[in-house]
N, C-alpha and C positions, 0 to 999 in steps of 0.2 A: 286656390293653389290651382296649377296647370297639370292636367292628365297625364303628361307624359311624366311628372314625376310620382303617378300615381304609385309604383313602385314602393319608393322612397317613403311616402307617406304611410301606405299601407302595411309595409313591412317594420313600421315601427310598432304599429298597432296590432298587428296579425303577431308577431313575436312577440308572445307574450313574457318573456322574461326579459326582452332588450328595451333599450330607450334611446331615442334620438336625442340627437343635438341640436337646439332650435334656437333663431335670433330674431329682435325685431328690427335689426338692421344691421350691415353688412361689416363684418368685422377683419376682414384680411384689406391689406391697403391694395397695394397695385400685385395683379397677379402675373404669376410665370408662365411661361410659355415651356409644356412639360414634353414635347419634341418638336422637332423640324421637321414637317412633313403632313400627309393627312393622318387624320386619328379616328377612332370610333369607341364610342366608352359602352361599355358590357352593364347594363343594369340589372338583367335578369339572365339567368342561366338557361330558361324555358323560351328565350325571346332573342331574335336576332340583334346583334348590337346596332347602336344608333352613331347615324354620322354626325362630325362636327365640322362646323365652319370657326375660324376665329374673328373674333370681334374686338379691336383692341386689347385689352390685357383678359380678354377671358375666349370662352369656347363656347358656342351656341351649339347644345345637343338638337338635334331634329328630330322632329318626328318622322315615324315609317310613311311612306308614302299613302298606304292605307290609312291611316290616321288623321282624316281631313280637318279635324273638330282641334286637333291639338297644336300648341303653339311649342315654340323650339324655349326651351330652358338655358339660361344664362348660367354658368361656374365659373368659377375663377380659384386658381392652384397658388399653392406655395408648398414647399417640400418640406417635408415632416421629419423622415428620418430614413436610415439604412435598414431593411430587415432582407432577410433568404437572399442578399444579393442582388436588391432590387430598392429602389428609391420607392419610398411610400408618399403620396400625395396628401396633403390634406386640402379639401374640395370646399367649395361656398357656394351653392347652390341657389338663386333667386327662387324661391318659389311664390312669390308672391302674385295674385290674379288681380286683373284691370277693377279697380275700384273698392279691393280690398286691404286690410290691411296689410304692411310690409313683412313678409317672412323671410327668414333664410335656413338654408337647412346644410349642415354640416357630413361630410363623406369622405372616404380614404378611397385611394385608386392606386392600383400600381398596373407596371407592363403586365398583358397577358401574352401577347406572342404579334409577331408581325408576320401578315400575309401574305401569299404567294403574290396578292396585287398592289403591295407596296403598303398597306396601309397597317399603321401600327394600333393595337386593339389593347383599351385597359379594362382591366376590370373594377367595377365602384362599388363598396362595401360601405354598411351604415355600421358604424362604431357605436357599442352599447356603453349606456350611462347607469344600466339599472344597478349593477351592482356596488355602485360608490357610495360608500358609507358616509356618514354625516359628518364627521370631518374633512374628507374627503369632498365634498361638495362645499366646505368653507373655503377650506384651501385653496382649490381652484376657482373660487367664484361662480359654482354652478348652482343651480337654482333649481328643483323638481318642478315640472309644470306638466300636472297631472301625472297618471301611471304610468305612460310612455315616452316623455320628454325629460330633456333637462335644457333650463333657458341655460345660453351659455351669453357671458359678460367681457370676456377678457380672451381674446382669441390667442395671446401667449401661453394663459394659465391654462385652456385647451390644449393646447400643445402639448403643455408638459405633464397634463393627465393624460392624454392619451400615449405619450412615448411612455409612461410610468407603468399605465396600469393596462395597455395593448401591445407591447413590445414582441414579447411571445406570440399573439396572435397573429401579426402582422409577417410574422415569419414561415405561418403554417397554414398550408392549402385547405384544410379542412374547416378551418374558422373562413375564410374567404369563402370557401362555396355555400356555407350555413348563412355567412353574413350579407350576402347577395340577395 
């Protein structure tokens, strides 16, 4: 797993009550561009946002210049829903490292602000699967994968789960602050 997304992986493990969504293969088909212009993704409220570049249908989240051993992380998006007056985006991040099994993690993103320099910032959060009941796991094609993760097998089912379980959260600033 690339160290740039350490915050993503560590967040899954550290937030003892939350669980991450992971898959062994990419499930989002062609990704959508979420903004025409420069973007930055804010993964952790305590650190500066990461600049991005566009690569075909994905964004490459670039490491900070002082993080010389880190590699860019590719993430593609598709619209998930509207909440709190903003489009919520479902993102699929390639967490695979060279020579290791493929790993894909799922996040959500929403517009945070436009900076004075014309860069649009998006905050990225990790949605939670720990509250999923056994019947919800079956209904949405999710499988528990250890104490902190749920394995995703169907992107449309995950989308429906997120809309059903987290619609209120996505409109709540406090949820975003806690989920980052």
